[in-house]
C-alpha positions as CSV (number, residue, x, y, z in Angstrom):
1,M,91.9,143.4,105.0
2,K,93.6,146.7,104.3
3,K,90.4,147.9,102.6
4,I,88.3,147.0,105.7
5,T,90.8,148.8,108.0
6,K,90.7,151.9,105.8
7,I,86.9,151.9,105.9
8,Y,86.9,151.5,109.7
9,L,89.3,154.5,110.1
10,I,87.2,156.7,107.8
11,S,84.1,155.8,109.8
12,L,85.9,156.5,113.1
13,I,87.0,159.9,111.8
14,A,83.5,160.7,110.6
15,C,82.1,159.8,114.0
16,F,84.7,162.0,115.7
17,L,83.9,164.9,113.5
18,G,80.2,164.4,114.1
19,V,80.8,164.6,117.9
20,M,82.8,167.7,117.4
21,N,80.0,169.3,115.4
22,V,77.6,168.5,118.2
23,R,79.9,170.1,120.7
24,A,80.6,173.2,118.6
25,G,78.7,176.4,118.7
26,S,76.3,177.7,116.1
27,L,74.6,181.0,115.0
28,S,71.1,181.4,113.5
29,F,68.4,184.0,112.7
30,D,65.2,184.3,114.6
31,G,62.6,186.9,113.5
32,D,60.4,188.2,110.6
33,K,60.0,186.1,107.5
34,T,58.0,188.6,105.5
35,I,58.6,192.4,105.3
36,K,56.2,194.7,103.6
37,G,57.4,197.5,101.3
38,G,58.6,200.6,103.3
39,S,58.6,198.6,106.6
40,T,61.5,197.4,108.7
41,G,61.7,193.8,109.9
42,V,63.9,192.5,112.7
43,N,65.8,189.3,113.0
44,D,67.8,188.4,116.1
45,I,71.1,186.6,115.7
46,V,71.0,183.8,118.3
47,I,74.0,181.8,119.5
48,N,74.0,178.2,120.7
49,V,77.2,177.6,122.6
50,G,77.0,173.8,122.5
51,N,79.1,172.0,125.1
52,K,82.2,174.1,125.0
53,E,82.9,177.4,126.7
54,I,83.1,180.2,124.1
55,K,84.7,183.5,125.0
56,A,84.4,185.3,121.6
57,V,82.6,184.9,118.2
58,E,83.4,186.6,114.9
59,F,81.1,186.7,111.8
60,T,79.8,188.7,108.8
61,V,76.2,189.4,107.7
62,S,75.1,189.9,104.0
63,T,72.1,189.6,101.7
64,T,71.7,188.2,98.2
65,N,69.8,191.4,97.0
66,P,71.5,194.4,98.7
67,S,69.6,196.8,96.4
68,L,66.3,195.7,97.7
69,V,66.9,196.1,101.4
70,T,68.9,198.3,103.7
71,M,70.4,196.4,106.7
72,T,71.9,197.6,110.0
73,L,73.3,195.5,112.8
74,E,73.4,196.3,116.5
75,K,75.0,194.1,119.2
76,S,73.3,193.1,122.5
77,A,73.8,195.8,125.2
78,S,75.2,193.2,127.7
79,L,78.1,192.2,125.4
80,G,81.4,193.9,124.6
81,G,83.0,194.2,121.2
82,T,82.0,195.8,117.9
83,A,79.2,195.1,115.4
84,S,79.0,195.8,111.7
85,L,77.8,193.9,108.6
86,S,81.3,193.5,107.3
87,K,82.8,192.2,110.5
88,T,81.4,191.6,114.0
89,I,83.4,190.5,117.0
90,L,81.5,189.9,120.3
91,S,82.5,188.7,123.7
92,P,81.2,189.0,127.4
93,A,81.6,192.6,128.7
94,G,83.4,191.2,131.8
95,E,84.9,187.9,132.7
96,G,83.1,184.8,131.7
97,F,81.8,183.2,128.6
98,L,79.0,183.6,126.1
99,T,75.7,181.9,127.0
100,N,72.8,180.8,124.8
101,G,70.6,183.7,123.6
102,V,70.5,186.8,121.5
103,I,73.9,188.4,120.8
104,A,72.9,190.9,118.0
105,T,69.9,192.3,116.2
106,L,69.6,192.8,112.4
107,S,67.2,195.4,111.1
108,I,66.0,194.9,107.5
109,K,64.2,197.7,105.7
110,D,62.2,196.8,102.5
111,N,63.1,199.6,100.1
112,N,59.7,199.2,98.4
113,I,61.0,199.2,94.8
114,L,59.1,196.1,93.7
115,T,55.6,195.8,92.2
116,S,55.5,192.1,93.0
117,G,56.8,189.9,95.8
118,T,60.3,188.5,95.8
119,I,62.6,186.5,98.0
120,T,66.0,187.6,99.3
121,A,68.3,185.6,101.5
122,I,70.2,186.9,104.6
123,K,73.3,185.1,105.6
124,I,75.7,184.7,108.5
125,E,79.1,183.7,107.2
126,N,82.8,183.7,108.1
127,I,81.9,182.4,111.6
128,V,84.9,181.8,114.0
129,F,84.5,180.7,117.6
130,T,87.2,181.3,120.2
131,Y,87.1,178.8,123.1
132,S,88.3,179.1,126.7
133,D,91.6,177.6,125.8
134,D,92.2,180.2,123.1
135,T,91.7,177.6,120.3
136,T,89.5,178.7,117.4
137,K,87.1,176.8,115.2
138,E,85.1,177.8,112.1
139,G,81.4,177.6,112.4
140,T,78.8,176.6,109.8
141,S,77.3,179.4,107.7
142,Y,73.6,180.0,108.2
143,S,71.1,181.4,105.6
144,K,67.4,182.5,105.9
145,N,64.9,183.5,103.2
146,I,63.0,186.7,103.6
147,T,59.9,187.5,101.5
148,L,59.7,191.2,100.3
149,S,56.2,192.3,99.4
150,P,55.0,195.6,97.8
151,S,53.6,198.2,100.1
152,E,49.8,198.1,100.4
153,T,49.7,201.7,101.7
154,T,52.1,204.5,102.2
155,T,51.1,204.8,105.9
156,T,54.1,204.6,108.2
157,R,53.7,202.3,111.2
158,V,53.1,204.3,114.4
159,K,55.8,203.7,117.0
160,S,54.7,202.2,120.3
161,S,54.2,204.6,123.2
162,S,54.0,201.8,125.8
163,A,56.9,201.6,128.4
164,K,55.3,198.8,130.4
165,L,57.0,195.5,130.7
166,T,55.0,192.6,129.1
167,S,56.9,189.9,131.1
168,L,59.6,189.5,133.7
169,T,61.2,186.2,134.4
170,L,64.3,185.0,136.4
171,S,66.4,181.8,136.0
172,A,66.0,181.0,139.8
173,G,63.9,182.0,142.8
174,N,60.2,182.9,143.0
175,L,58.9,186.3,141.9
176,S,56.5,187.8,144.5
177,P,53.9,188.9,143.6
178,S,53.2,187.2,140.3
179,F,54.1,189.5,137.3
180,N,51.6,192.1,136.3
181,G,52.7,195.0,134.0
182,S,50.9,197.5,136.2
183,V,52.8,196.3,139.4
184,T,56.2,198.0,139.7
185,S,57.7,196.4,142.8
186,Y,58.8,192.8,143.1
187,K,60.8,190.5,145.4
188,V,62.6,187.3,144.5
189,L,62.4,184.8,147.3
190,N,63.4,181.1,148.0
191,L,66.8,181.6,146.3
192,K,69.4,179.3,147.9
193,D,72.6,181.0,149.2
194,T,74.6,178.7,147.0
195,I,73.3,180.5,143.9
196,K,75.6,183.4,143.0
197,N,74.0,184.6,139.7
198,V,70.5,184.8,138.2
199,T,69.5,185.7,134.7
200,I,66.9,188.5,134.5
201,T,64.8,188.6,131.4
202,P,62.4,191.6,131.0
203,K,60.4,192.1,127.8
204,C,58.2,195.0,126.5
205,D,56.6,196.2,123.3
206,M,59.5,197.6,121.3
207,C,60.8,199.7,124.2
208,N,64.3,200.1,125.4
209,I,65.3,198.4,128.7
210,K,68.1,199.1,131.1
211,I,68.8,197.2,134.4
212,I,70.7,199.0,137.1
213,C,72.1,197.4,140.3
214,E,71.7,199.8,143.2
215,L,72.6,197.6,146.2
216,G,74.4,194.3,146.7
217,C,75.1,192.9,143.3
218,T,78.7,193.6,142.1
219,N,79.2,192.8,138.4
220,Y,78.0,196.1,136.9
221,T,79.0,195.2,133.4
222,N,76.3,192.5,132.9
223,Q,73.2,193.7,134.7
224,N,71.1,191.0,133.0
225,R,73.0,188.4,135.0
226,P,74.0,190.1,138.3
227,E,76.4,188.5,140.8
228,L,74.5,188.5,144.1
229,I,75.8,189.0,147.6
230,I,74.4,187.0,150.5
231,G,71.2,188.8,151.7
232,K,69.5,191.7,150.0
233,N,70.2,192.8,146.5
234,T,68.3,195.8,145.0
235,L,67.9,196.4,141.3
236,K,66.0,198.9,139.1
237,I,64.6,198.2,135.7
238,E,64.1,201.3,133.5
239,T,62.1,201.3,130.3
240,I,61.6,203.9,127.6
241,S,58.8,203.6,125.0
242,E,59.7,203.2,121.4
243,D,58.5,206.7,120.6
244,G,60.5,208.0,123.5
245,N,57.6,209.7,125.2
246,N,57.0,207.4,128.1
247,V,59.2,205.8,130.8
248,S,58.6,203.3,133.5
249,E,60.6,202.0,136.5
250,Y,60.4,198.6,138.2
251,D,62.0,197.8,141.6
252,L,63.4,194.3,142.0
253,I,64.7,193.0,145.4
254,I,66.5,189.7,145.2
255,Y,67.2,187.8,148.4
256,R,70.1,185.3,148.3
257,G,69.6,183.0,151.2
258,E,67.0,183.2,154.0
259,T,65.0,186.3,154.8
260,T,62.3,187.4,157.3
261,D,60.5,189.3,154.5
262,N,56.9,188.0,154.2
263,S,57.3,186.2,157.6
264,A,54.2,185.8,159.7
265,F,56.1,185.0,162.9
266,L,56.7,187.2,165.9
267,E,60.2,188.2,166.8
268,K,59.3,189.3,170.4
269,L,56.3,188.9,172.7
270,E,56.1,190.6,176.1
271,V,53.5,192.0,178.5
272,E,54.4,195.3,180.1
273,D,54.8,195.0,184.0
274,F,54.2,191.2,183.9
275,K,56.2,188.1,182.9
276,I,54.6,185.4,180.7
277,S,54.9,182.0,182.3
278,E,56.5,180.3,179.3
279,K,59.7,181.3,177.6
280,F,59.0,182.9,174.2
281,D,59.6,180.8,171.1
282,K,58.3,182.1,167.7
283,E,57.2,178.6,166.8
284,S,55.1,178.2,170.0
285,L,51.7,179.9,169.7
286,D,50.2,179.4,173.2
287,Y,51.2,181.2,176.5
288,T,49.7,181.8,179.9
289,L,49.8,184.6,182.5
290,T,48.2,185.3,185.9
291,V,47.4,188.9,187.0
292,P,46.0,190.4,190.2
293,N,42.3,191.4,190.6
294,D,43.0,195.1,190.1
295,T,44.4,194.5,186.6
296,T,41.8,195.1,183.8
297,L,44.1,196.2,181.0
298,L,47.3,194.8,179.6
299,N,49.9,196.4,177.3
300,I,51.0,193.8,174.9
301,V,54.4,194.3,173.1
302,A,54.4,192.2,169.9
303,T,57.1,192.8,167.4
304,A,56.8,191.0,164.0
305,E,59.9,189.6,162.2
306,D,58.8,191.3,159.0
307,E,58.5,195.1,159.6
308,A,55.8,195.2,156.8
309,A,53.6,192.6,158.4
310,T,50.4,193.7,160.2
311,V,49.9,192.9,163.9
312,D,46.3,192.8,165.3
313,I,45.9,192.4,169.1
314,K,42.4,191.6,170.6
315,G,41.2,191.0,174.1
316,A,43.9,192.9,176.0
317,D,41.4,195.3,177.7
318,N,38.3,194.8,179.9
319,L,39.7,191.7,181.5
320,Q,37.2,189.6,183.4
321,V,37.7,187.6,186.6
322,G,38.9,184.2,185.5
323,E,40.3,183.2,182.2
324,N,40.6,185.7,179.3
325,V,42.2,184.9,175.9
326,I,44.2,187.6,174.2
327,T,44.9,186.9,170.5
328,I,47.8,188.4,168.5
329,T,47.3,187.9,164.7
330,I,50.3,188.4,162.4
331,T,49.6,188.7,158.7
332,S,52.4,188.5,156.1
333,S,52.7,191.7,154.0
334,E,52.6,190.0,150.6
335,T,51.7,186.3,150.9
336,K,48.9,187.1,153.5
337,D,49.9,184.0,155.5
338,K,48.7,184.3,159.1
339,K,50.0,183.2,162.6
340,I,47.8,183.5,165.6
341,Y,49.4,183.7,169.1
342,N,47.2,183.2,172.2
343,I,47.9,184.4,175.8
344,T,45.5,182.9,178.3
345,V,45.3,185.5,181.1
346,T,43.8,184.5,184.5
347,R,42.6,187.5,186.4
348,L,42.4,186.6,190.2
349,D,39.2,187.1,192.2
350,I,39.3,189.9,194.8
351,D,40.0,187.6,197.7
352,E,42.8,185.7,195.9
353,V,46.4,186.6,196.6
354,M,48.9,187.0,193.8
355,V,51.7,184.5,194.3
356,T,55.0,185.9,193.1
357,T,57.9,183.7,192.4
358,T,61.4,184.5,191.6
359,K,62.4,184.4,188.0
360,P,63.2,180.9,187.0
361,A,66.7,180.3,186.1
362,D,67.5,179.6,182.5
363,E,67.1,175.9,181.9
364,S,70.6,175.5,180.7
365,D,72.0,177.3,183.7
366,S,69.9,175.2,186.1
367,E,71.1,172.0,184.5
368,K,74.7,173.2,184.7
369,D,74.3,174.0,188.5
370,D,72.7,170.6,189.1
371,K,75.7,168.9,187.4
372,T,78.2,170.9,189.3
373,L,76.5,170.1,192.7
374,L,76.4,166.4,191.8
375,I,80.1,166.4,190.9
376,I,81.0,168.1,194.2
377,I,79.0,165.6,196.2
378,I,80.5,162.6,194.4
379,A,84.0,164.1,194.9
380,V,83.5,164.6,198.7
381,V,82.0,161.1,199.2
382,S,84.8,159.5,197.1
383,L,87.5,161.3,199.1
384,A,85.9,160.3,202.4
385,I,85.7,156.6,201.4
386,I,89.3,156.7,200.1
387,G,90.5,158.3,203.3
388,L,88.8,155.7,205.5
389,A,90.1,152.8,203.3
390,V,93.7,154.2,203.6
391,Y,93.3,154.6,207.3
392,F,92.1,151.1,208.0
393,I,94.7,149.5,205.7
394,F,97.8,151.3,206.9
395,R,96.9,152.1,210.6
396,K,99.3,150.5,213.2
397,K,98.8,150.4,216.9
398,K,101.6,152.0,218.9
399,P,103.4,149.5,221.4
400,K,103.8,150.5,225.0
401,K,107.3,151.2,226.4
402,G,108.8,148.0,228.0
403,K,106.1,145.9,226.4
404,K,106.6,144.2,223.1
405,E,104.1,142.5,220.9
406,K,104.6,138.9,220.0
407,I,103.7,137.8,216.5
408,T,102.7,134.2,216.3
409,K,102.9,132.1,213.1
410,D,99.2,132.6,212.6
411,E,100.0,136.4,212.7
412,K,97.9,136.9,215.8
413,I,98.9,139.6,218.2
414,E,99.6,138.4,221.8
415,M,99.7,141.2,224.3
416,P,101.2,140.9,227.8
417,E,98.8,139.9,230.5
418,A,99.0,143.2,232.3
419,K,96.6,145.5,230.5
420,T,95.7,149.0,231.3
421,E,92.2,150.3,231.0
422,V,93.2,152.2,227.9
423,D,94.7,149.0,226.3
424,V,91.5,147.2,227.0
425,K,89.4,149.9,225.4
426,E,91.7,150.1,222.4
427,E,91.6,146.4,221.9
428,D,87.8,146.3,222.1
429,L,87.7,149.2,219.6
430,I,90.0,147.3,217.2
431,T,87.8,144.2,217.6
432,D,84.7,146.3,216.9
433,L,86.3,148.0,213.9
434,N,87.9,144.9,212.4
435,I,85.9,144.0,209.3
436,T,85.7,140.3,208.4
437,D,84.0,138.4,205.7
438,E,81.2,137.5,208.1
439,K,80.4,141.1,209.1
440,T,78.7,143.9,207.2
441,K,80.8,146.8,206.2
442,P,80.1,150.0,208.2
443,T,78.4,153.0,206.7
444,V,80.3,156.2,206.0
445,D,78.7,157.9,209.1
446,E,79.6,154.9,211.3
447,A,83.1,154.8,210.0
448,L,83.6,158.5,210.6
449,A,82.2,158.2,214.2
450,D,84.6,155.3,214.9
451,L,87.5,157.2,213.5
452,M,86.8,160.2,215.8
453,T,86.5,157.9,218.8
454,T,89.8,156.2,218.0
455,K,91.6,159.5,217.6
456,E,90.2,160.6,221.0
457,I,91.5,157.5,222.7
458,I,95.0,157.8,221.1
459,F,95.2,161.4,222.2
460,K,94.3,160.5,225.8
461,E,96.9,157.7,225.8
462,E,99.6,160.0,224.6
């Protein structure tokens, strides 16, 4: 039983160490496998960070045949730290962590002292990773074989004179137009405003590349991965050919969030001296207008959302009696998308009179006024009904001096036999105004008229 338990524990520890190795970072070589005599080969040192955040890496580089080759090591321009064969320590230039990719480049010169081919190994050793929590872990050494061959000729390779980019990619967004080494201006569109950083990867034929942030982006220490502001970010990519004789510049505008660049919509549409019948909405493409008979030419004011878009207006001159269609075509500056707005203009006949109307109120204002008026009407009618109800419920008839009303058990009022003419009229009025279950309730106008009559009788009596 103890033996089984021991085996289980060993297996568990081995699995745990296996998981840790999967999560740990690693270094490797990527580049030339064969170097001819007198030539220099290149191998990039590539980091794979695994699943843990690495803020620094330390390592050494060596070869099994140092007399056959001469090696130099140079760190990536976007990283901070120092690089040498005996000891290299690299970390991000600013805040953050190392990401997958090239961190240094190893140049290997074949010293051309052999008459036959041989193999030498290059090694990355003494690897130590420092993680985000400041803990460290040793990495696994890596080795790669390089074949050294005798020089076929003594001709030295001619350095490249090209400064053109061979490719340009970004980790997010759409490059417009599509990449072409001869095109030097690009825009990056459709980048969500939630994306703060993009990785820019330009490549060329052995040239030197520098990325400069001119507007917007803020982290100047790592121009290959700029931190973007909302809106427009302007960057410049400068290249110098390997022989140093030629340079190129590429402009890159990155939009974080929405933009009107490349829009084919209008921002404003007006007709000078006239008012279009419909309210302008950039999504609505059809409008109407009526002009008097003496109008044969219209000045259309059409402003595109994108200043670089083209606006083409046709049909605004030589208007004929009847219907005329003016077309305004907006063409995007880069995507070449089009939107066509139409204004149907009716030119009146000579005997037709131009009907002018006041400018319609804004729809929201009109609705607001209607609601206010309705509230006022409801309030007035409600107050009138409440007033009448209170009057009829609490009104009491004034008794005459020397004459007392007698209340019977049935709560009927018995008046003295002697009645004046005013008493008779008031009694008739009370009878007329008395509402029973068998009678129909008076309208508001009838109740108001009865109320005025009653008041007039009471004033006369007093």
